[in-house]
C-alpha positions in Angstrom: 139.0 108.5 93.5 140.3 109.2 90.0 139.9 112.5 88.2 137.7 110.8 85.7 135.2 109.4 88.3 135.1 112.7 90.1 134.0 114.4 86.9 131.2 111.8 86.4 129.9 112.0 89.9 126.6 113.8 90.4 127.1 117.2 92.2 126.0 117.1 95.8 123.5 119.9 95.3 121.7 118.0 92.5 121.5 114.6 94.3 118.4 113.4 96.2 120.4 110.7 98.0 117.5 108.2 97.4 118.5 104.6 96.7 116.8 103.6 93.5 118.1 100.6 91.5 119.2 100.9 87.9 116.4 100.4 85.4 113.6 101.4 87.7 110.6 103.2 86.5 107.9 105.2 88.1 105.2 102.9 89.3 101.9 102.9 87.3 98.7 100.9 87.7 98.0 100.7 84.0 100.9 98.3 83.4 98.8 95.4 84.5 96.6 93.5 82.1 93.5 91.6 83.3 94.3 88.0 84.5 91.7 85.4 85.3 91.6 82.0 87.1 91.1 80.4 83.7 94.2 82.0 82.4 96.1 81.0 85.6 95.0 77.3 85.4 96.0 77.2 81.7 99.4 78.8 82.5 100.1 76.3 85.3 99.0 73.4 83.2 101.3 74.5 80.5 104.1 74.8 82.9 103.5 71.2 84.2 103.5 69.7 80.8 106.6 71.8 79.8 108.5 70.7 82.9 107.6 67.0 82.2 109.0 67.5 78.7 112.3 68.8 80.0 113.0 66.0 82.3 114.8 63.0 81.0 114.1 59.4 82.1 115.3 59.0 85.7 116.1 62.7 86.1 115.0 64.5 89.3 112.7 67.5 89.4 114.8 70.6 89.5 117.8 69.1 87.7 120.0 71.5 85.8 118.1 72.8 82.8 114.7 72.2 84.3 112.4 74.1 86.6 112.9 73.3 90.3 110.0 72.3 92.5 110.4 75.6 94.4 110.2 77.6 91.2 107.0 75.8 90.4 105.6 76.6 93.8 106.5 80.2 93.4 104.7 80.4 90.0 101.5 78.8 91.6 101.6 81.5 94.3 102.1 84.4 91.7 99.2 83.0 89.7 96.9 82.9 92.7 97.7 86.6 93.5 97.4 87.7 90.0 94.1 85.9 89.5 92.6 87.3 92.7 93.8 90.8 92.0 92.7 90.7 88.4 96.2 91.0 87.0 97.7 93.4 89.6 100.9 91.5 90.6 103.4 93.4 92.8 104.2 91.3 95.9 107.5 92.0 97.8 110.2 89.3 97.9 109.9 89.2 101.7 106.2 88.5 101.6 106.7 85.7 99.0 109.5 84.2 101.2 107.2 84.2 104.2 104.3 82.5 102.3 106.5 79.8 101.0 108.6 79.4 104.2 111.9 79.9 102.5 114.8 82.6 102.7 114.5 85.6 100.3 117.5 84.4 98.4 115.5 81.3 97.3 112.8 83.6 95.9 115.4 85.5 93.9 116.8 82.3 92.5 113.5 80.9 91.6 112.4 84.1 89.9 115.5 83.9 87.7 114.6 80.3 86.8 111.1 81.3 85.8 112.4 84.3 83.8 115.0 82.1 82.0 112.3 79.7 80.9 109.9 82.5 79.9 107.2 82.3 82.5 107.9 85.5 84.4 109.3 88.9 83.9 109.4 92.0 86.0 110.0 95.7 86.1 111.8 97.5 88.9 109.9 100.5 90.2 110.0 103.6 92.4 107.4 105.8 93.8 107.5 109.6 94.8 107.7 110.2 98.5 105.9 113.5 98.4 108.9 115.3 99.6 110.8 118.0 97.5 114.2 117.2 96.2 117.1 119.0 94.6 115.9 117.7 91.1 112.2 117.4 91.7 110.2 115.2 94.1 112.2 112.7 96.0 111.6 109.0 95.1 112.2 105.7 96.8 112.3 102.1 95.6 109.1 100.0 95.8 108.2 96.4 95.0 108.6 95.0 91.4 105.7 94.8 89.0 105.5 91.2 87.8 104.2 89.9 84.4 103.2 86.2 83.8 103.3 84.6 80.3 103.3 81.2 78.6 106.6 80.8 76.6 106.2 79.5 73.0 107.7 76.0 74.0 105.1 75.5 76.7 102.3 76.8 74.5 103.3 74.2 71.9 103.4 71.4 74.5 100.0 72.4 75.8 98.4 72.3 72.4 100.0 69.0 71.7 98.5 67.7 74.9 95.0 69.1 74.7 94.5 70.1 71.1 93.7 73.5 69.7 90.2 73.6 71.4 91.5 72.7 74.8 94.5 75.0 74.4 92.1 77.9 73.9 91.4 77.9 77.6 87.6 78.6 77.3 86.7 75.7 79.7 88.6 75.5 83.0 87.0 72.1 83.8 89.1 70.7 80.9 92.2 71.5 82.9 90.8 70.1 86.1 90.1 66.8 84.4 93.6 66.7 82.9 95.4 67.6 86.1 93.1 67.3 89.3 96.1 67.8 91.6 96.8 71.1 90.1 93.2 72.2 90.5 93.3 71.1 94.1 96.6 72.9 94.8 95.0 76.1 93.3 92.0 75.8 95.5 94.0 75.1 98.7 95.8 78.5 98.4 92.5 80.1 99.5 91.5 83.6 100.3 94.4 84.0 102.8 96.8 84.6 99.9 94.7 87.7 98.9 94.3 88.9 102.5 98.0 88.7 103.1 98.8 90.5 99.9 96.5 93.3 100.8 98.1 93.7 104.2 101.6 93.7 102.6 100.6 96.3 100.0 99.1 98.6 102.7 102.3 98.3 104.8 104.3 99.6 101.9 101.6 102.1 100.7 99.4 103.4 103.6 97.5 105.6 101.2 
């Protein structure tokens, strides 16, 4: 170890030795805005239209520069959880992987795709353990807080497809008529998604 790195290292008596990733913030419930099924259907319809616009003639779903089918499935699952929990969206990567039947590394890759295209963002978080530490209460990493949005390009594509009135999202049946397969996919997710999300949350936070 160089003399410079030794100087920068936190003194042992001031370290809590808890593993918290860079950029993490103390978890707060007031980060989440209300999110409804109408908003979710509108977001997914915008995503479908946007993805079709990205694909060139003869190009497969998931080709470079587009959204993979796996990323689309992940967004559908996140929308379902957010709508059922009224905007509170904080599932663990392991739970998402189990629900979609894929390894966790696929979840991380799909998250990055959704973030790159503007549909998803997240905040790393930590929680206090309730134990004292050298510099205050000890903390530990917890699941990310996720935030869904419709990027400008997808918003424009949606308005071009449905018109200003349809794009306003006041009538969910408009979406169902436009894309019945999407409506069926949302319905098939069912209450099991919420039940499993609750169990996963309680496992991480028994209180």
